[in-house]
N, C-alpha and C positions, 0 to 999 in steps of 0.2 A: 148271863156273861157282859162282864163288864166292855163294852168297844170305850179306850182311852182316846179319844178326838184327835187332830193333828194341832196341836198346839201356834203352827203359825201356817197357817195353811197357805199363807199366799207368799211362802219361803223357794217352796218346789221350785212355784214357775219365776219366781223372781230369776231366781238362777239360772232359769234356762233361759230365761231371755236374758241374762248375764251373757250366759255359754256361747249364744247368737249373736248380739251382738259383736264377743273378743272377734266371730269369728270372719264379718264381712270384714274384706279390705278398704283401705285408707287410700288418699292420695303422702307422699310422703314431701319434706322440701323440695326437691330433686325433680316431681312431679309424676314421680311411678310410684303404677301402685301394687302398695306392697299387702302383706297381709300374718301379721303376727302371734307367733302357736305359743300357747301358752304354755309350762313348765307339766304341765299333767297329758298334754298332746303328743303323741309322735312324730319329730320333725318331719318325718321322713314317710308317706303314705305308700299305700300299697301300692299305692298308680305312677306316682314319683318310682318308684324300685324298679319299676318297670325301660324305666331310660339308664338305671349304671351300664356305664363300658367295663365289658369283664376283663380290660385292660389297665385302664385304670380308674375304676371307681368311680369317675365322676358320672357327671349327667350329660348323658347323648344328648343336643341340643342341634336345631336346624342349624346346616345341615345333617340331614340322620341315614346314615348310609348302612349298608346292611348285605348281607352275601346271603348267593343265591336260594338257603333255605330261610332268608330270612332274618338271623339273626345280627342285631344290631351292633356296630363301633362304632365311638367317635371317631371323628372327622378329624381331630389330631390326632389321634392313635392310627385312621386307618392312613393314614402320610409311611408308616411305621411299616406295617406287618402285609406278608403276601400269601398268609392264611388266615380263615377266622378263626381264631382265641377259641370257642364255644366246638364247633361241629369239624373242623381240619381242611374243610376244601380252599382250594386254592380263592384267592379272590384274584380276579384277571382287570375286574371295572367297577367301577362308582357306583354303585345302583342306591337313586332315592328311593328312601319308603316315605314316599307325600303324607298317607293318613298317619301314621308316627308322627308325621313333623305338622300334621294341624290340630292335632291333638294336643300338640307340648305348647300349642300358640296357646294353649287355652289357660292354662296352668300356672299352678304359682310355687317353684321352686324353693326351697333351705338356699343361705348365705352360703359359698363357700368355708364360713367360716364360724356355722351354729357349731361344728362341737367345742369351740372357743367358748360360746354367750352367746352369739349374735341371732335372736331367734324370727328377725324378721325372712317375711316367703316372696321371692319379687315375678315378673313378669320375665323370658328367659330374656328378651331383648334390653330388657332392665338392670340383670346380673351384672354384668362391667361394668360399668359408671358403679353402682353404690360396694359392689366388694374395691376397688381403688380406693375408695375413703372407709372403707370400712372404717367403727373403731376397737375393732376384735379381729383387727389383721394384725398377723405379728408385731413387733420392731426394731428396724436396723438402728445398730450403735451410732448414735447421732454425732460423734467430735466426727467434725469434719478433715480431711488429709487425714483420716484413719487409712489402718489398714483391716481395724478390729471387724470379724468377720460375726459378733456375735446378731441374734437373732431371741427376740421372745416375745413378752405380753408388758403391755404400759408400765404397769404396778414392779415390773423389776430392773427397770429402764435406772431408775437411780439408785440403786443396789449396784447393779452395775458399773456403773461412772463411780463411784464412790471405789471398788473393788481392783477395778482393772486400768481407771484410769484415772491415780491420786496425785497427779499433779496439778489440775483440776482446783484452782481456787472455787470455796462459796460463798458466797456474804448475804448475812441476812437483813433485809429491808423493801420497800419498796424506789430510794432515791440513793443506790450507791455509786462511786466514780472508779468505770470500766480503765486501769491502767496498763496500755499497753506497752512495752519497752523492745527498745533493739526498733525500732519500725525500719531502719536506713539495712538493716538485715536485707541484700541481696536476693532473690526468687521468691518464689510460693511463699507463704509466712503466713498463718494463722492463730492468731489466739483465740484464747477461750475461757470463760468463767461460768458458773451457775450466780442467779441471783434467783433466793430464797423470798417468798410475800405473799400473804391473803392464804395461808396454807398450800402454796401453788410453789413450783420450778422450774425457773427461765432461764432457758443457754444460752449467754450472745455472744455471738460472734465477730470476728475483726478480720477480713481474711484480706492480704493481698496478694494479686493475680497480674497479671500480662493480657490482661481485657482485649488488647487490641497490639497488632504488632509494633514494641518496643514502647510502651505505652501503657505502665502498669497503676494501677488504682487500687484504693481503695475501695471494699466491701463489706460498710456494718449490716448488722441484723440479730432481731431478738426470735429467739424462738418459744413456744413453748412445750413446755412436758409433757403432754396431754393430746388428749384431742381436738381435731377439727372446731369444733361446737365449743369447746371449752373454751377456745385459744378466742372467738368472740365475743367474750368478757371483759375482755383485755385491753387495754392503750400503751403504747407504749413512746416512751420519745426522747432520742439522744441527741447531747446537743456536747457541741464542740465551741471549748472559750479559749479567746487571746485577748493581744493587746487591742480592745476596739473591733473586736469583730464575732459576730458568732455563725456557728452552722448549726439546723437546729432540724431534726426529720423526728413526725408525728406518723403511727401508721398501727396496727392490729397485728399483735404479735401471727405468726403463724408456727403453725401444727409440726413436731419433728416426725411427723406420717411423710408432710411433704418436702420436709428438706432443705438448708442453704442454700444451695447451689437454684435448685428453682428459684429465692427470692433473687439470688442474683443473675440471672437468663434474663431477665426484664427489669432488672435495675430494680428491684421493688425494695429498695433499701438505700441506708446514706451510703450515698456512693459520692468520691471524693480522689482524685491524685496527689500523688507524692510532694507537688507542689504547694496544693489546699497544704497538706498533713505537715509540712514543715514552716505554714501561717503558727500551726496551735500545737504540735512539739515544742517540748522542756528535751534541751540537750542529747534527744533518739528518745524521747518519750511522748505517750500519748495520752492523755487524761482525758475518756469520753465518763460526759453525765447521764447514770441513765436515772429514769422516772418510772417505773410500771402503776398504771388505775386502770380501778376495775370502774368499765362500760354505767 
């Protein structure tokens, strides 16, 4: 009998080592211990499935509560029920399951956006912070002052804006002029434009708000229609030019995930009042030079 030798005897061993290395936890930029799941591995193990809440189907995480028969329910759902959803016995008090809490503290749980593509697993204490900024978290419509309730994946944001907010102008190029007309209109007003360059889309927003009682201010900010990580690759510059005057602001754009209001709340944007606006305005119109540069 002819025996065909393994043509590459190290390949199987190398693959085993590679898979073993993929399963090792890592530390991400937030200092969280994370584990990436390969596409060939189930994202929810048999062990983590034991922590599934029978009401909301999310994970039951500490503090872990149970009925008198030992059936688990998450602390959020516990506030809404009076009997066990599994065995229907009345629940009159909060019974902690300390062994399951200890077990949960040693396990890695998938991100809640795993079905959208996130392959990160974390300790339960790190899940909330990661999920708050997860790049696979659905995006809301970024138009300020809009009552639009749209919610969807990042790749659908631009098609949504083009079809549902057709009044927004889009300009091409890394150096453009954002013209806000009729800045003397009373009340809260916003102006929006999209700038496309470097294979990305940026949303330019100028808002007029009554920040303090009786004192109106303008807030100008640039957002990237992309993830916070992608936004770190760019710098934007806003510049107002008038007769022997210049006002400049330079910063890293925010992701639309963070929203315009988060920048306005801490004045992390170009801020000026109505008196300064008049120094740079021309017949009630205000031109802002906008320059986008890669880092």
